[in-house]
N, C-alpha and C positions, 0 to 999 in steps of 0.2 A: 504494500500500500504506500503510495506517495514516495517521497524521498526517503531512502534508507529502509523502507518497508518495515518500520518499527511499531511496536505497541508498548504502552506504558502502564504500569500498575503502581499505585501508591497505597500504603497502609497507614491507618491511624492519623488522618489529617483532618483539620477543620474544614468546614464548607468553603470558606473564602480561600483557603490554601488550594483546595481542589480547583476552584475557578481560576486562580492565578497560574498554577502549574498546568492545568488543562489548557488554558488559552495559549500559554507559551509552547506547549507541545503541539497543539493543533497548528499554530502558525508555522511550525517547523515540519509539518506534514507527518506527525505521529498521531496514532490513535491514543486516547487517554481514557482510562477507567479508574475510578477512585476505589479506595480500599474497602469501603462499606459495600461496594458492589451495586450502587444504585444510580450512578451517573457516568455517562460516557460521552465521547465526542468523536466525530470523524472529520478529517481535514477536507478542505475544499477540493472537489473533483472526484471524490469517491462516489460513484454512481450518481453524480450530479448533485450530491448533497452539499450543504453549506457548513462551514465550521460552526458547530453548535454543540450544546449538551442535551442529552435526553435521558429520561428516567429508565432504569432497568430494575426489575424486581427478580433477583436471582434465587431467592429462597435459601440463601446460605448465611451462616454466621460470619462474623468478620474474618476475612481471609488470612489474617495473621496466624490463625490456627490451622487453616485448611487451604493453604496457598495453591497446592496442586489441584485440589477439587475446584477451586475458584476458576483457575485457568481452563480446566476441562469444561466447566459449565459455560464459560464464555464461548468456547469453541463450538458449542452446540447451538448457539443462537444464530439463526439464519440472517438476522439483520446486521450482524457484526462479522461472523466468521469468514464470509467470502472476501472481505476487504482488509483483513488483518493478517500480517505475517506472524503466526504463532511460533515461528522459530526464533523470534527476536522479542523477548519479553523482559521488561525491567521491573524490579520491585524496590519500593522505597518507603520511607516514613520518617516521622519526627519523634524524638525522645524515645519513649518505650516502643512506639511503632517502628522507629529506626532500628532498635535492638532486635525486634522480631525479624525485620528484613535482613539484618546481618546474619542472624542464626539460620536463615533459610537460603544462604548463598551457595547452594549446591544444585547444579543443573540436573542431577539425578533425581531430585525431589520435585522439581518444577519443570515441566516440559518446556523447552525453548528459552529457559532463563539465560539472559545475556549479560546482566549486570545488576548491581545493587547499590543504592545510595541511601544515606541517612544523615539527618541533621540533629545535632545535640544528643547523640546516642553513643553508647559504649557497651562492652560486655564484661566489665569487671564484676566480681562476685563479692557480696557483702560478708564481712567478718561475722556479722550477727547470725548468719546461717551456718556458721562453722567452718568457713573457708579461711585459709591463711591470708595474711596481709599481701596485698598487691597480686591477688589471684585474678588472672584474666582468662575468661572462657575463650577457647579457640573458635575462630570464625571459620566455617567450611572453606571459604575463599576459592570456590570453584569457578568464579566468574570475576571480572573486574569490579572493584569496589571504590566508591566515592564516599569518604567520611567528611562531612561539612561540620564546622564548629564556629561558634561565635566567640570572638576574642574577649568578650565581657559577659560570658554566660554565668550568671549568679546561681542558677539551679545546680549546674554541674559542680561549681566551686563549693557550694554549701554541703554537697553530699560526699565530698572527698574523704571525710573521716570514716565513712562506711567501709572503705576499702584499705585504708592505711591509718594507723593511729596517730602519727605525728601530723603536724600542721604545715608540712612542706608545701610552699606555694608552687613549687615546680611540679607537683604531683597532679597530672592532668589525665583523668580517666579516658577521654577521647583519644588523646595522643598515645596513651599507653595501649589502647586497643589496636591502634594502627601499627605500633611497633612490635607488640607482643602477641596480639590476637589474630591479626591478618597475616596469613602465611604465604600469600601469593607474592611472587617476585618476578613479574613478567613485564614490568614497565607500563602497566595499564591501570594501576590502582593509585588513588590519591587521598591525601589528607589536606584539606583546604580550610584555613582559618580566615574568617571574614571580619574585617576591622569594624569596630563600633557596633557589633551585633551581640545580642544576648539570647537567652534560651527561647524567648517568645517573639523575637524579631520576625520570625517566619510566619507568625499568626496575625490575622487581621479579620475581625476583631479578636482580641485576646480573651480566651475563656478563663476567667478568674475563678471558676468553680473547680479548676484542676487542683487547687490547694498548693500550688507551687509559685504562682506569680508574685507573691509577697517577698520572695527571695531575690527579686530583681530590684535594684535601686531606681531604675528608670525603664518602664516597659516599652517606651518608644513605639506606641501603636501607630504613629503616623509616618514611620520610616519606610515609605514606599520605595525609595531608591534602593535600599539595602535588600528589601524583599525581592525587588526586580533582579538584583544581582544574583541572589540565590537561585531564582528561576533560570536565569541565563546559564549559570554554572551547571545546573542539572541537565538542561537541554544540551549544552556543549558536551557533557560527559556521555550522554546517550548517543550524540552525533559523532563522537570520536574526535573532538577538537578541543578538549579541555586544556591542553598545554597552552593554547593561545588565549583561552578565556581567563586563565588565572593571572594574566598580566594586567588585569583591571585594577584601577586605583583602590578599589574597596577591598581587595584581597591583602590581608596582613602577611601571611606566610603560607607556603604550600610545600608539600613533599610528594614525590612520586616513587613508586617501587614496582 
């Protein structure tokens, strides 16, 4: 379908995030389906359709638990299946949803899986559950991985003591996941830290019922430029041109492996 013949899946994202990333993916000629499985879009030119979103009722729980079944269900929908290349599927999410995506980065589990992206997510294991300090769960890493982080993520910073007892400011669970949890070393996986972004910069509006927004000193609900950069980075990753995109002024640091 369209340029690159891609399809995109996101897990655990707010409605406005789905609209933002859905619009960005559609404009780049990718199909977009949200993680709740109720909203999708087709790019211009697919059977004469216009870039838009439409409701889907898949009858499935949130696909973070049943990602493979979710993709199979989509493949059985006659309104979508003929126009989507199910050999190119991306899975992504924010915070806990991003952790779910990372843990599902094995193409043997999800047919056609081509890559995984996550914002404000990691796979460190809490010492309160009996794990030793600085324990990082291994990410399957069977496909390229993009780990996005906010340079001023107050939620991640506030939870660091769950994984390490000292207050070392250099202890970053997201960076630790990239260095110790992601085992892929094929030059196509990235850690990108976005300047002036925090845990909820990706959200508009911010859902303060999550019980975590109070950990941010400034929620920055009006930071459309940074949210747009995050969308551009995700699209560039899917499109195979992230090395160029990370040169943007809003990117603080980045690593590739």
